[in-house]
FIVO-551874 format. One line per field, with one value per residue (C-alpha): residue number from 1; x negated, y negated, z negated. Coordinates in steps of 0.25 Angstrom, whole numbers. Each point is the difference from the previous one (the first is absolute). Layout:
k	(NUM, ...)
x	(X, ...)
y	(Y, ...)
z	(Z, ...)
***
This chain:
k	(1, 2, 3, 4, 5, 6, 7, 8, 9, 10, 11, 12, 13, 14, 15, 16, 17, 18, 19, 20, 21, 22, 23, 24, 25, 26, 27, 28, 29, 30, 31, 32, 33, 34, 35, 36, 37, 38, 39, 40, 41, 42, 43, 44, 45, 46, 47, 48, 49, 50, 51, 52, 53, 54, 55, 56, 57, 58, 59, 60, 61, 62, 63, 64, 65, 66, 67, 68, 69, 70, 71, 72, 73, 74, 75, 76, 77, 78, 79, 80, 81, 82, 83, 84, 85, 86, 87, 88, 89, 90, 91, 92, 93, 94, 95, 96, 97, 98, 99, 100, 101, 102, 103, 104, 105, 106, 107, 108, 109, 110, 111, 112, 113, 114, 115, 116, 117, 118, 119, 120, 121, 122, 123, 124, 125, 126, 127, 128, 129, 130, 131, 132, 133, 134, 135, 136, 137, 138, 139, 140, 141, 142, 143, 144, 145, 146, 147, 148, 149, 150, 151, 152, 153, 154, 155, 156, 157, 158, 159, 160, 161, 162, 163, 164, 165, 166, 167, 168, 169, 170, 171, 172, 173, 174, 175, 176, 177, 178, 179, 180, 181, 182, 183, 184, 185, 186, 187, 188, 189, 190, 191, 192, 193, 194, 195, 196, 197, 198, 199, 200, 201, 202, 203, 204, 205, 206, 207, 208, 209, 210, 211, 212, 213, 214, 215, 216, 217, 218, 219, 220, 221, 222, 223, 224, 225, 226, 227, 228, 229, 230, 231, 232, 233, 234, 235, 236, 237, 238, 239, 240, 241, 242, 243, 244, 245, 246, 247, 248, 249, 250, 251, 252, 253, 254, 255, 256, 257, 258, 259, 260, 261, 262, 263, 264, 265, 266, 267, 268, 269, 270, 271, 272, 273, 274, 275, 276, 277, 278, 279, 280, 281, 282, 283, 284, 285, 286, 287, 288, 289, 290, 291, 292, 293, 294, 295, 296, 297, 298, 299, 300, 301, 302, 303, 304, 305, 306, 307, 308, 309, 310, 311, 312)
x	(-1, -7, -7, 11, 11, -7, -2, 15, 3, -9, 7, 14, -5, -5, 12, 11, 7, -2, 3, -11, -10, 2, -2, -13, -5, 4, 9, 15, 8, 5, -14, -5, 12, -1, -15, 3, 11, -9, -10, 11, 5, -14, -2, 14, 2, 7, -11, 10, 14, 8, 12, -6, -1, -11, -5, -8, -10, 4, -9, -8, 0, -8, -10, -1, -2, -12, -6, 4, -7, -13, 1, 3, -12, -9, 4, -4, -14, -3, 1, -9, -10, -1, 0, -12, -7, 1, -3, 13, 6, 13, 15, 11, -4, 10, -6, 7, -6, 5, 5, -11, -11, 7, -1, -15, -6, 7, -4, -15, -1, 12, -6, -14, 7, 8, -12, -9, 11, 10, 6, 6, 14, 2, 14, -2, 11, 0, 5, 0, -9, 12, 5, -14, -2, 14, -3, -14, 6, 11, -10, 6, -13, -14, -7, 1, -8, 4, -5, -5, -2, 14, -2, 9, -5, 5, -8, -15, -6, -13, -4, -1, -4, 2, 8, -1, 12, -2, 8, 8, 2, 7, -5, 10, -3, -8, -11, -2, -13, -7, -10, 2, 11, 0, 10, 3, 5, 11, 14, 11, 11, -6, -3, 7, 1, 4, 14, 1, -4, -14, -12, -8, 11, -2, -15, 2, 9, -10, -11, 8, 5, -14, -3, 13, 7, 13, 7, 14, 0, 6, -4, 2, 2, -2, -2, -1, -12, -14, 2, 12, -7, -11, 11, 7, -13, -3, 14, -6, 9, -12, -13, -1, -10, -4, -8, -13, 2, 13, -9, -8, 11, 5, -3, -11, 9, 6, -14, -2, 11, -8, -7, -9, 0, -12, -7, 4, 10, 14, 2, 9, -6, 5, 0, 4, 9, 5, 7, -9, 2, -10, 7, -6, -13, -8, 10, 0, -16, 0, 9, -8, -13, 6, 7, -13, -8, 9, 2, -15, -2, 12, -1, -13, 5, -7, 2, 15, 10, 11, 14, 11, 11, 9, 11, -1)
y	(124, -13, -8, -11, 10, 5, -15, -2, 12, -5, -14, 6, 10, -12, -10, 11, -9, 0, -15, -4, 10, -7, -13, 4, 7, -13, 8, 1, 9, 8, 2, 5, 9, 6, 3, 8, 7, 4, 6, 7, 6, 5, 6, 5, -4, -11, -9, -9, 2, -11, 3, -4, -15, -4, 10, 11, 10, 14, 11, 2, -15, -1, 9, -7, -14, 6, 5, -13, -9, 8, -1, -15, -2, 8, -8, -13, 6, -2, -15, 2, 7, -11, -11, 7, 2, -15, -4, -7, -3, -6, 2, 1, 7, 3, 0, 3, -4, 3, -11, 0, -1, -10, -13, 2, 7, -6, -15, 6, 6, -5, -13, 7, 11, -9, -8, 12, 8, -11, 10, 9, -4, 4, 3, 2, 5, 1, 15, 10, 12, 9, -9, -1, 15, 2, -11, 5, 14, -5, -9, -13, -4, 0, 0, -5, -4, 7, 7, 14, 12, 3, 15, -1, 10, -9, -12, -4, -9, -9, -6, -15, -3, 5, -10, 1, -2, -12, -1, -13, -1, -11, -6, 7, 14, 10, 1, -15, -1, 12, -5, 12, 10, 15, 8, 9, -13, -2, 2, 1, -4, -14, -2, -9, 7, -3, 6, 14, 1, -7, 10, -9, 3, 15, -2, -7, 11, 11, -7, -1, 14, 6, -5, 2, 13, -5, -10, -5, -8, -11, -14, -13, -8, 3, -11, 0, -9, -1, -15, 3, 10, -10, -10, 11, 3, -14, -1, 11, 11, 10, 3, 3, 5, -8, 4, -7, -9, -6, -5, -9, -10, -1, -13, -2, 1, 13, 6, 0, 12, 8, 13, 9, 15, 7, 8, 7, -10, 6, -5, 2, 4, -9, 6, -3, 11, 5, 12, 12, -3, -11, -10, -14, 4, -12, -10, 9, 0, -15, -2, 9, -8, -14, 4, 8, -13, -10, 10, 3, -13, 1, 13, 6, 11, 13, 8, 3, 12, 0, 1, 7, -9, 13, 1, 12)
z	(92, -2, -11, 2, -3, -13, -4, 2, -8, -12, 1, -1, -12, -7, 2, 0, 11, 15, 1, -11, 6, 14, -6, -6, 13, 8, 10, 2, -9, 13, 5, -14, -1, 14, -2, -13, 7, 11, -10, -8, 14, 3, -13, -1, -14, -8, -7, -6, -7, 6, -8, -13, -4, -1, 11, -6, 6, 2, -6, 13, 2, -13, 5, 13, -7, -8, 13, 8, -11, 2, 15, 0, -10, 9, 12, -7, -2, 15, -1, -13, 8, 11, -11, -7, 13, 3, -14, -1, -14, 2, 1, -10, -13, -11, -14, -14, -13, -14, -9, -10, 11, 9, -7, -4, 12, 11, -2, -1, 14, 9, 5, 2, 8, 9, 3, 3, 8, 6, 10, -11, -3, -15, -5, -15, -10, -15, -3, -11, 2, 2, 12, 5, 1, 7, 10, 3, 2, 9, 9, -5, -7, 6, -13, -14, -12, -13, -12, 2, 0, 5, 3, 13, 11, 11, -5, 1, -10, 0, -13, 0, -14, -15, -8, -15, -10, -10, -13, -2, -15, -7, -13, -9, 6, -9, 11, 2, -8, 7, 9, 9, -1, 2, 8, -13, -7, 10, -5, 11, -10, -1, 15, 10, 13, 14, 5, 5, 14, -2, 1, -9, -11, 3, -2, -13, -5, 4, -7, -13, 1, 1, -14, -7, -1, -5, 9, -2, 14, -8, 6, -6, 13, 15, 11, 15, 0, -7, -2, -8, -8, -4, -4, -8, -7, -3, -8, -9, 6, 2, 8, 14, 10, 12, 13, 0, 12, -7, -12, 10, 2, -15, -7, -11, -12, 5, 3, -15, 0, 9, -5, 8, -2, -5, 11, 8, 2, 5, 14, 12, 14, 11, 14, 14, 4, 14, 7, 3, 15, -2, 10, 1, -7, 5, -7, -13, 0, 3, -12, -9, 4, -3, -13, -5, 3, -8, -12, -2, -7, -8, -6, -5, -9, 2, -13, 1, -1, 10, -5, 9, 6, 1, -10, -9)
***
């Protein structure tokens, strides 16, 4: 049994196709198939049910894949040990970022990180929290930036900053004249929300439900982007809540619609998250250092109450 054979098994399990798996592994399809067949012969089991289209794992194959993923990840740790011993920070690093953080945080730190660590090849994807958790657990992401806590036993979290919620309230809304707003004044039935799948949406719903015993879950409008929520609110269709960093780039006229909360301000916890196997920690720590440095001057809030991003 070899690490290479296990790597090929993982590729087939992911792609459910021998040809696509071979392309990903940069080998010929006969080479990949022969190595997997040798492993099956040695173990005297069938890992894949080749009669199914697409190919499926057998029951024992599912257990083998789980263990193979652990073994392959641990084999990568050897290179990590060498890199850390040499103080080397470089190589490919796959980073996921949730949509409500990507447009504000990424421009703040990316250029600084590239200049400071030019040997790191960042591959960044915008993904939902659910997609991020799945890809970290499958080994397809090295780390991610997301709202936490996520309460996943396989994932570790390092807090980067706390980002307060800010009310965006148009002039025709009942709360517009309030200099500051209180959480107890929120009504989910006149709130514009992001579409399902955004953890910031779940945070807003959790915030509202904490102070309202009866919720009909009737929402006026839902949108896929925060920018659209602001435009809909400007049309007088309701208020919305924004992450604090999103308020820094809106124009002066729109800033008149911003209303901060009475302390402790509701806020989300933003963390860099990664698998408990702790691979590529030197790059994760470098990211944390750069992001913490640039965010320190942008967010100075201390008295906050963290709102869970998990749907309830």
